[in-house]
C-alpha positions in Angstrom: 31.8 -14.2 27.3 28.3 -13.6 26.2 29.4 -10.7 24.2 32.0 -12.6 22.5 30.5 -15.0 21.4 27.5 -13.1 19.4 30.6 -11.3 17.4 30.3 -13.0 14.1 34.5 -12.4 13.3 34.9 -13.9 17.0 33.3 -17.2 16.2 35.2 -17.6 13.1 38.3 -17.3 14.3 37.4 -19.6 17.2 35.9 -22.0 15.0 39.3 -22.2 12.7 41.5 -22.8 15.8 39.0 -25.2 17.3 39.2 -27.2 13.9 43.1 -27.2 13.6 43.0 -28.4 17.0 40.3 -31.3 16.0 42.8 -32.2 13.4 45.5 -32.4 15.1 44.2 -34.1 18.2 42.7 -36.5 15.4 46.2 -37.1 14.1 47.3 -38.6 17.5 44.2 -40.4 18.1 44.0 -42.0 14.6 48.0 -42.9 15.1 47.1 -44.4 18.7 44.7 -46.8 17.6 46.7 -48.1 14.8 50.0 -48.5 17.4 47.3 -51.1 18.7 47.9 -52.9 15.8 51.3 -52.3 15.3 50.8 -50.1 12.3 51.2 -46.5 13.9 53.7 -43.9 11.6 57.2 -42.7 12.9 56.5 -40.0 14.9 58.8 -37.3 12.4 56.1 -38.5 9.6 53.6 -38.1 12.3 54.5 -34.1 12.8 54.9 -33.6 9.4 51.4 -35.2 8.6 49.8 -33.0 11.5 51.1 -29.8 10.5 50.4 -30.5 6.7 47.0 -31.5 7.6 46.3 -28.8 10.0 47.0 -26.0 7.4 45.2 -27.9 4.4 42.2 -28.6 5.9 41.8 -25.1 7.2 42.0 -23.8 3.6 39.7 -26.4 2.4 37.5 -25.3 4.7 37.4 -22.3 3.8 37.1 -22.3 0.4 33.8 -25.0 0.8 32.2 -22.2 2.9 32.7 -23.9 6.1 33.6 -20.7 7.5 30.5 -18.7 5.6 27.6 -20.1 6.5 25.2 -19.4 9.5 26.7 -22.5 11.3 24.8 -21.6 14.2 21.7 -23.1 12.1 23.2 -25.6 10.2 21.3 -28.5 8.5 22.1 -31.5 6.8 23.1 -30.0 3.6 25.2 -27.5 5.1 27.3 -29.8 6.6 28.4 -31.2 3.5 30.7 -28.4 3.3 32.5 -29.6 6.7 32.8 -33.4 4.6 34.1 -32.1 1.5 36.6 -29.6 3.1 37.9 -32.0 5.7 38.1 -34.9 2.9 40.2 -32.6 0.3 42.5 -31.3 3.6 43.3 -34.6 4.1 43.6 -35.8 0.7 46.1 -33.0 -0.1 47.8 -33.5 3.0 48.9 -37.2 1.8 49.6 -36.2 -1.6 52.1 -33.6 0.0 53.5 -36.2 2.5 53.6 -38.9 -0.5 55.4 -36.4 -2.6 58.2 -35.3 0.5 58.4 -38.7 2.3 57.7 -41.2 -0.6 55.0 -43.4 1.4 51.7 -42.6 3.1 50.2 -45.4 5.0 46.4 -45.6 3.8 45.0 -46.9 7.1 46.4 -43.9 8.9 44.8 -41.4 6.2 41.4 -43.4 6.1 41.2 -43.2 9.9 42.8 -39.6 10.1 39.8 -38.8 7.7 37.0 -40.2 9.9 38.2 -38.9 13.0 38.5 -35.3 11.9 35.2 -35.2 10.4 33.3 -36.8 13.4 35.0 -34.2 15.6 34.8 -31.3 13.4 30.7 -32.0 12.9 30.3 -32.9 16.1 32.1 -29.4 17.8 29.6 -27.9 15.5 26.8 -29.6 16.7 27.6 -28.8 20.5 28.8 -25.5 19.9 25.4 -24.2 18.1 23.4 -25.5 21.2 25.9 -23.8 23.7 25.5 -20.5 21.5 22.0 -20.9 21.6 21.6 -21.3 25.0 24.0 -18.3 25.6 22.3 -15.9 23.4 18.6 -17.0 24.2 19.1 -16.1 27.5 16.3 -13.7 28.8 14.3 -13.6 25.4 11.7 -15.7 26.6 10.2 -13.2 28.6 10.9 -10.5 25.6 9.1 -12.8 22.9 12.0 -11.8 20.4 10.5 -13.4 16.9 12.7 -14.4 14.0 13.2 -12.2 11.8 14.4 -12.0 7.8 15.1 -8.6 6.5 15.2 -8.2 2.9 17.9 -6.2 1.3 21.2 -5.7 2.6 21.3 -2.1 1.9 21.8 1.1 3.7 18.2 0.7 5.3 19.1 -2.4 6.7 22.4 -1.5 8.0 20.6 1.6 10.0 17.6 -0.9 11.4 20.2 -3.2 12.4 22.2 -0.5 14.3 19.1 0.3 15.6 17.7 -2.7 17.1 21.1 -3.6 18.5 22.0 -0.4 20.4 18.2 -0.5 21.5 18.0 -4.4 22.6 21.9 -4.1 24.5 20.9 -0.5 26.1 19.8 -0.6 29.6 18.4 3.2 29.4 16.0 2.1 26.6 12.7 1.7 28.2 10.8 1.2 25.2 11.3 -2.6 24.2 9.1 -2.7 21.2 12.5 -3.9 19.4 12.2 -6.7 21.2 10.0 -8.3 18.8 12.9 -7.9 16.1 15.6 -11.0 16.4 17.5 -10.4 12.8 18.4 -13.7 12.0 19.6 -13.6 7.9 19.3 -11.1 5.0 18.3 -11.4 1.4 19.5 -9.6 -0.9 19.7 -10.0 -4.9 23.1 -8.5 -5.2 25.2 -12.0 -5.9 28.5 -9.9 -4.4 26.7 -9.7 -1.0 26.3 -13.4 -0.4 27.9 -14.6 2.7 28.7 -11.0 4.1 27.3 -9.9 7.6 26.0 -6.8 8.5 25.9 -6.6 12.6 26.4 -10.4 12.4 23.3 -10.6 10.5 24.6 -12.6 7.2 23.4 -12.3 3.3 22.6 -16.1 3.2 20.5 -15.7 -0.4 18.7 -14.1 -3.1 14.9 -13.6 -3.0 14.1 -16.5 -4.6 15.7 -18.3 -1.9 13.1 -16.6 0.9 10.9 -19.6 1.2 13.7 -22.1 1.4 15.2 -19.9 4.0 12.2 -19.2 6.0 11.7 -22.7 6.3 15.2 -23.7 7.4 16.1 -20.9 9.9 12.5 -20.8 11.3 11.2 -17.2 10.7 8.5 -16.1 12.5 8.3 -12.5 10.4 9.7 -10.9 7.4 10.9 -6.9 7.4 10.9 -5.7 3.7 14.2 -3.2 3.9 14.3 -1.7 0.1 12.2 1.1 0.3 13.8 2.8 -3.4 13.2 -0.9 -5.1 11.6 -0.3 -8.2 7.6 -0.6 -8.2 7.2 -4.1 -10.6 10.7 -5.8 -8.6 8.7 -4.2 -5.2 5.6 -6.3 -5.9 7.4 -9.4 -7.2 9.3 -9.8 -3.9 6.2 -8.9 -2.0 4.0 -11.5 -3.4 7.2 -14.3 -2.9 7.0 -12.8 0.9 3.2 -13.1 1.2 3.4 -16.7 -0.3 5.3 -17.4 2.8 2.1 -16.6 5.4 4.2 -15.3 7.7 3.7 -11.4 9.0 5.6 -8.8 6.9 6.5 -5.7 7.8 7.8 -2.9 5.6 10.0 0.5 5.5 8.3 3.3 3.6 9.7 4.5 0.8 12.7 7.2 1.2 10.5 9.6 0.5 8.3 9.0 3.2 10.6 8.8 5.9 11.0 11.1 8.7 13.4 12.4 11.3 11.2 14.8 13.3 10.0 14.8 16.9 8.0 12.2 16.6 10.3 9.6 14.3 13.3 10.0 15.4 14.3 6.7 14.4 14.0 4.2 11.7 12.9 1.4 13.9 9.7 3.0 15.1 8.7 3.7 11.1 8.5 0.0 10.6 5.0 -0.8 9.7 2.9 -3.5 8.4 2.5 -3.9 4.9 -0.6 -2.4 3.8 -2.5 -3.9 0.9 -1.6 -0.7 -1.5 1.7 -1.5 -0.8 1.1 -5.0 -3.2 -1.1 -3.0 -6.0 1.8 -2.8 -8.2 2.1 0.9 -9.2 4.1 3.9 -7.6 2.4 6.4 -5.1 1.4 9.1 -7.3 3.0 12.4 -6.9 1.6 16.0 -7.1 2.6 19.3 -7.6 2.3 20.9 -4.5 3.3 24.3 -5.7 0.3 24.3 -7.8 -2.0 23.7 -5.3 -0.3 25.9 -3.1 -0.7 28.8 -5.0 -4.3 27.5 -5.7 -5.7 27.1 -2.0 -3.4 29.9 -0.3 -5.6 32.6 1.2 -8.8 31.1 -0.6 -12.2 30.5 1.4 -12.9 26.8 0.4 -16.1 24.9 1.2 -16.0 21.1 1.1 -19.5 19.2 1.1 -19.9 16.1 2.6 -16.7 16.9 4.4 -17.0 14.3 7.2 -16.5 11.5 5.0 -13.6 9.6 3.6 -13.0 11.5 0.6 -14.1 14.9 2.2 -12.4 14.8 5.3 -9.4 14.1 3.8 -9.8 16.9 1.5 -10.1 18.8 4.6 -7.1 17.7 5.9 -4.8 18.2 3.2 -6.4 22.3 2.1 -5.6 22.9 5.7 -2.0 22.3 4.7 -1.8 24.9 2.2 -2.7 28.0 4.2 -6.4 28.7 3.5 -8.4 31.7 4.7 -11.1 29.9 5.5 -12.4 26.2 5.5 -16.2 25.2 5.7 -17.5 21.6 6.1 -20.9 21.1 5.1 -22.1 17.5 6.0 -25.6 15.9 6.6 -23.9 13.7 9.1 -23.1 15.3 12.5 -21.0 12.6 14.2 -18.5 13.0 10.8 -18.8 16.2 11.3 -18.0 16.5 14.4 -14.8 14.0 14.2 -12.9 15.9 11.7 -13.5 18.9 13.4 -12.3 17.8 16.7 -9.2 16.0 15.0 -8.2 19.6 12.9 -8.9 21.7 16.0 -6.2 19.2 17.7 -3.7 19.9 14.8 -4.2 23.5 14.2 -6.1 25.0 17.4 -6.5 28.7 16.3 -4.6 28.9 13.4 -6.8 27.6 11.3 -10.4 29.3 10.4 -12.7 26.3 10.5 -16.5 26.5 10.1 -18.5 23.0 10.3 -22.3 23.0 9.4 -24.6 20.6 9.1 -27.0 20.9 6.2 -28.1 19.0 3.1 -27.2 19.5 -0.4 -30.5 18.7 -1.4 -31.8 22.0 0.4 -31.4 24.8 -1.8 -32.4 27.4 0.6 -30.0 26.0 3.0 -27.2 25.8 0.5 -28.1 29.2 -0.7 -27.5 30.4 2.8 -24.2 29.2 3.4 -23.1 30.8 -0.1 -24.3 34.1 1.1 -22.8 33.9 4.5 -19.6 32.4 3.8 -18.8 33.7 0.1 -16.8 30.7 -0.7 -14.1 30.8 -3.6 -13.4 27.3 -4.2 -16.1 24.1 -3.6 -15.5 20.7 -3.1 -18.4 18.8 -3.9 -17.9 15.5 -2.3 -21.3 14.9 -0.8 -22.8 11.9 -2.5 -24.7 8.5 -1.8 -22.3 6.1 -2.8 -23.4 2.6 -1.8 -24.6 0.7 -5.3 -27.2 -2.4 -3.5 -28.4 0.3 -1.3 -29.0 2.8 -3.9 -30.8 -0.2 -6.0 -33.2 -0.8 -3.2 -33.7 3.0 -2.9 -33.0 4.5 -6.3 -35.2 8.3 -5.8 -32.6 8.7 -2.8 -29.9 8.7 -5.1 -31.5 10.9 -7.4 -32.3 13.5 -4.9 -28.9 13.5 -3.3 -26.6 13.0 -6.3 -28.3 14.3 -8.9 -30.5 17.5 -7.5 -27.8 18.1 -4.6 -25.4 18.2 -7.3 -28.0 20.9 -9.3 -28.2 23.0 -6.1 -24.8 23.2 -5.3 -23.3 23.8 -8.4 -26.2 26.3 -9.8 -25.1 28.4 -6.3 -21.7 27.9 -7.4 -22.5 30.0 -10.6 -25.1 32.2 -9.2 -22.1 33.4 -6.5 -19.6 33.7 -8.3 -17.5 31.1 -6.8 -14.0 30.7 -9.2 -14.1 27.0 -9.2 -16.3 24.2 -8.9 -15.0 20.3 -8.5 -17.3 17.6 -8.7 -15.5 14.2 -7.7 -17.3 11.4 -9.4 -16.7 7.6 -10.0 -15.5 5.1 -12.7 -18.8 3.6 -12.0 -20.2 6.4 -14.0 -19.0 5.0 -17.1 -21.5 2.7 -19.0 -23.4 2.5 -15.3 -25.2 -0.5 -14.6 -26.5 0.7 -11.5 -28.4 3.2 -10.3 -25.6 5.2 -8.0 -23.6 5.0 -11.2 -26.2 6.5 -13.4 -26.5 9.3 -10.8 -22.9 10.2 -10.8 -23.2 10.5 -14.9 -26.1 12.5 -14.4 -23.8 15.0 -12.2 -21.0 14.9 -14.4 -23.3 16.0 -17.2 -24.6 19.0 -15.2 -21.1 20.2 -14.2 -20.6 19.8 -18.2 -24.2 22.0 -18.6 -23.2 24.8 -16.5 -19.7 24.6 -17.6 -20.7 25.6 -20.9 -23.6 27.8 -19.6 -20.8 29.7 -17.7 -18.8 30.5 -21.1 -21.8 31.7 -23.1 -24.5 34.6 -22.9 -26.9 33.8 -20.5 -30.8 34.7 -21.5 -33.7 35.3 -19.6 -35.6 32.2 -20.3 -32.8 29.4 -19.9 -31.9 31.4 -16.4 -35.7 30.8 -15.4 -35.3 27.1 -16.4 -32.7 26.7 -14.3 -34.1 28.4 -11.5 -37.9 27.0 -11.8 -36.0 23.3 -11.7 -34.9 24.1 -8.1 -38.8 24.1 -7.5 -39.0 28.2 -7.8 -35.9 28.6 -6.0 -35.2 32.2 -5.0 -37.4 34.2 -6.9 -35.9 37.8 -5.3 -32.6 36.6 -6.6 -33.9 35.3 -10.0 -35.3 38.5 -10.5 -32.4 40.4 -9.6 -30.2 38.1 -11.8 -32.4 38.9 -14.7 -32.8 42.8 -14.2 -28.4 42.5 -13.7 -28.6 41.1 -17.8 -31.2 43.0 -18.6 -29.3 46.4 -18.1 -25.8 44.8 -18.5 -24.3 44.6 -15.3 -24.0 40.7 -15.7 -21.1 41.3 -18.4 -18.4 41.8 -15.7 -19.1 39.0 -13.2 -16.5 35.9 -12.9 -17.1 33.0 -14.7 -17.1 30.0 -12.6 -14.9 27.0 -13.6 -16.4 23.7 -13.4 -14.5 20.4 -13.3 -15.1 16.6 -12.7 -12.9 14.2 -11.3 -13.3 10.7 -11.8 -11.4 7.7 -10.1 -11.8 4.3 -9.2 -12.1 2.4 -5.9 -11.1 3.8 -2.9 -8.6 2.2 -0.7 -10.0 1.9 3.0 -12.8 4.2 2.5 -16.0 4.2 4.2 -18.0 1.0 2.6 -15.1 -0.5 0.8 -13.9 -4.1 0.9 -10.6 -3.8 2.8 -12.2 -3.1 6.2 -14.5 -5.2 5.7 -12.1 -8.1 4.6 -10.2 -6.9 8.0 -13.2 -7.3 10.2 -14.2 -10.7 9.1 -10.4 -12.2 9.4 -10.3 -10.9 12.6 -13.4 -11.9 13.9 -12.6 -15.4 12.1 -15.2 -15.4 9.9 -15.1 -16.7 6.1 -14.1 -13.4 3.7 -17.0 -13.2 1.1 -16.1 -12.1 -2.3 -18.9 -11.3 -4.8 -17.6 -13.2 -7.3 -14.0 -14.9 -8.7 -13.3 -12.6 -11.3 -14.3 -9.3 -10.4 -11.7 -7.0 -10.8 -11.4 -2.9 -9.8 -9.0 -0.1 -10.3 -7.7 1.2 -7.1 -6.0 4.3 -4.8 -5.4 5.0 -1.7 -7.3 8.2 -0.2 -4.8 10.5 -0.5 -4.2 9.8 -4.0 -7.6 10.0 -4.4 -7.6 13.5 -2.7 -4.4 14.9 -4.3 -5.8 14.3 -7.6 -9.3 16.4 -7.4 -6.6 19.3 -5.5 -4.3 19.4 -8.3 -7.3 18.8 -11.1 -8.9 21.9 -9.3 -5.6 23.4 -9.6 -4.7 23.1 -13.1 -8.5 23.3 -14.3 -9.4 26.0 -16.9 -13.3 24.7 -16.8 -15.3 21.9 -18.7 -13.0 18.8 -18.1 -13.2 15.6 -16.9 -10.0 14.4 -15.1 -9.0 10.6 -15.3 -6.4 9.0 -13.5 -4.3 6.3 -14.8 -4.7 4.0 -12.2 -2.6 1.0 -13.6 -4.0 -2.2 -14.2 -7.1 -3.1 -12.1 -6.7 -5.9 -9.2 -8.8 -8.7 -8.5 -10.8 -8.7 -5.6 -10.2 -12.1 -4.7 -6.1 -11.2 -4.7 -6.7 -8.5 -2.5 -8.5 -11.0 0.2 -6.2 -13.7 -0.3 -3.2 -11.2 0.1 -4.8 -9.8 3.3 -5.4 -13.0 5.1 -1.7 -14.1 4.2 -0.6 -10.6 6.2 -2.7 -11.8 9.1 -0.1 -14.9 9.1 -2.9 -17.0 7.9 -3.6 -19.3 4.9 -6.1 -18.5 2.4 -8.7 -21.4 2.1 -7.4 -23.1 4.8 -7.1 -20.9 7.8 -9.5 -18.3 6.6 -12.7 -19.5 3.8 -13.2 -17.4 1.2 -16.6 -17.8 0.1 -18.0 -16.4 -3.1 -21.9 -15.1 -2.5 -22.4 -13.8 -6.6 -23.2 -10.2 -7.6 -24.9 -7.7 -6.0 -27.6 -5.5 -7.4 -26.6 -3.4 -10.1 -23.0 -4.5 -9.9 -20.4 -4.8 -12.5 -17.6 -7.4 -13.0 -15.2 -4.5 -14.0 -14.9 -1.1 -14.1 -13.9 1.5 -16.7 -12.4 5.0 -16.4 -13.3 6.1 -20.3 -16.6 6.3 -22.3 -16.4 5.4 -25.8 -17.1 9.1 -26.7 -14.0 10.4 -24.6 -10.7 10.8 -25.7 -7.8 11.5 -23.7 -5.6 14.8 -23.5 -2.5 14.7 -21.6 -1.4 17.0 -19.0 2.0 17.7 -17.3 1.6 15.0 -14.8 2.0 11.5 -16.7 -0.6 10.1 -14.8 -3.3 12.4 -14.7 -5.3 12.6 -18.3 -8.1 14.8 -19.7 -11.3 13.0 -21.2 -12.8 14.8 -24.0 -16.4 16.0 -22.8 -19.5 15.3 -24.5 -21.7 18.7 -25.9 -25.1 18.9 -24.0 -28.2 20.4 -25.7 -29.2 22.5 -23.2 -33.4 22.3 -24.0 -33.3 19.1 -23.5 -30.7 18.4 -20.7 -33.3 20.8 -18.7 -36.4 19.0 -19.9 -35.4 15.3 -18.8 -34.1 16.4 -15.6 -37.3 18.1 -14.5 -38.4 14.6 -15.3 -36.1 12.8 -13.2 -36.6 15.3 -10.4 -40.2 15.1 -10.4 -40.3 11.1 -10.4 -37.8 11.3 -7.4 -39.8 13.6 -5.6 -42.9 11.4 -6.2 -40.8 8.5 -4.6 -41.5 6.3 -7.8 -39.0 3.5 -8.4 -40.0 2.4 -12.0 -40.6 6.0 -13.3 -37.3 7.2 -11.6 -35.4 4.4 -12.9 -36.9 4.8 -16.7 -36.1 8.5 -16.4 -32.7 7.8 -15.4 -32.3 5.7 -18.7 -33.9 8.6 -20.9 -31.0 10.5 -19.2 -27.8 8.5 -19.2 -28.5 6.3 -22.7 -25.2 4.4 -21.8 -27.2 3.0 -18.5 -27.6 -0.7 -19.1 -28.6 -3.4 -17.0 -25.7 -5.6 -15.1 -26.7 -8.5 -17.0 -26.3 -6.6 -20.3 -22.7 -5.6 -19.5 -21.4 -8.3 -17.6 -22.7 -11.4 -20.0 -19.6 -10.1 -22.0 -17.1 -11.0 -19.4 -18.5 -13.7 -17.6 -18.9 -17.3 -19.5 -20.1 -19.7 -16.7 
């Protein structure tokens, strides 16, 4: 019985039969009441009236939509369809009887309409309560959540099928599906309105989401349009987040997996992520290029335990490298990525982990000599803006000198490609961290120019003298090679820089901090209501680095078109809504003021740099600015000496001399902050 009641077709038929019966009984009751006043109609006329009323009321109720709506959740407005259907049916019945018999008792018609209306509406209310009682048996302990599905396409059909099968099967041990109680579907295709998928009805368009969330007591939403265009996706998700309900999402079709770990669509429904609201498609890269570039190569990743470095290592591992060397000064991070890769690849991956600092030229030279990397990804750097404002000499030692050490060793040891990971903060920097990364870009450009030109004794001596005398025997050997002409056949190292914006979920990024604040019940802190940033995901950032390395010829700065910048406060508001809370009400947002060295907005391109297209429409090459060698080396030596003396004032002044675009945050921000 319960199963039949849960069948929409059965309920629709049962409801139509019940309506016809009620109309017939109402006619008899009405005539009986009139007989008490000696105003009844003859039995023959009564029979004709009953037949006509039953048929015409059914038709008019069907036309008015009384059988197409979710009558289980009828509200006051929905009952109007019953009123309209009954009144129109009775009026048409009376019209036909008038034509056939020449007269219709008005008191009978009015009383018949009133009694029929009372009967039909009361039956629906009672039937609704009975249905809910029967279908909700056992649901309290399973904690079903009333769920709205966005999209009435194939993904929703597959998901609903799996939910029904899992909930009805006695053999399914994993009852995680119990959190889903599909109540309704939303779709912008008007031709689907009123249709049902596995007894779940399409009730309206995306513009009606808020309305039906309130009327149907929805507790969570699942976005089931994996192939939705990104602008439309963002529009719909913005509407969903405004309901302050938890939102889950089915991944893009290209990301759906059906393997041993993901046998169904149901277990791939995930919580919505902030990157789903960024307003652009995930960037796709040419895996064939990357595979050919990495295959059977020895790859070194400095900073290999960090957010970017560890993802670089994970992605490199997929492309059959000959060996991966992880270099990191933080033993905990290095150990963590080492164990993850051992669990995933076992002995099939030749992985070497070495604890070392890129500041230590001799140690890095030892690693280059022993492992002879063919590709170097340089991700080691201090990146925290406020902390580097407090310790500028550390940013110079680690970022600038660490890059110079690693890059010149790559040149000396004939590495095929050296890829330096930069940041949008290097463009017109307002802080020490950004200025130090701009210096790193200049170092890479300087060495790229050097690798393309004839080396001479003086420039070579300057390079290694800069490293505090460096490896004198190596210098002498190299100088001898140049004098004897043996250096002519040496491999030219290709140097490339990749520049991108903030990375979602990386160590120190705003998202993990926001999550922690929300989960601990604390206010979410944002520095300024107008602060905006470019964002990308960690996999996107790393894929950019790898594709840039694959297609680089040396000397390029690769810049990613990251779409429109995003307000940090908007990210905070969306994240709060994803937790089912209301921004500023359930969770406060406090504006703490810009931090030392912080820009109100970031840029991806300097004024001097033009853009050149690549075969990937979202990756561009910024035109490098030529470096004057002697001046550059002199300024770099001065910067190094200031940092070694731990003289903040002199070090910052030296940074300003090396990076003419380095300005104070006050100078930069005043053009964007009006108050």
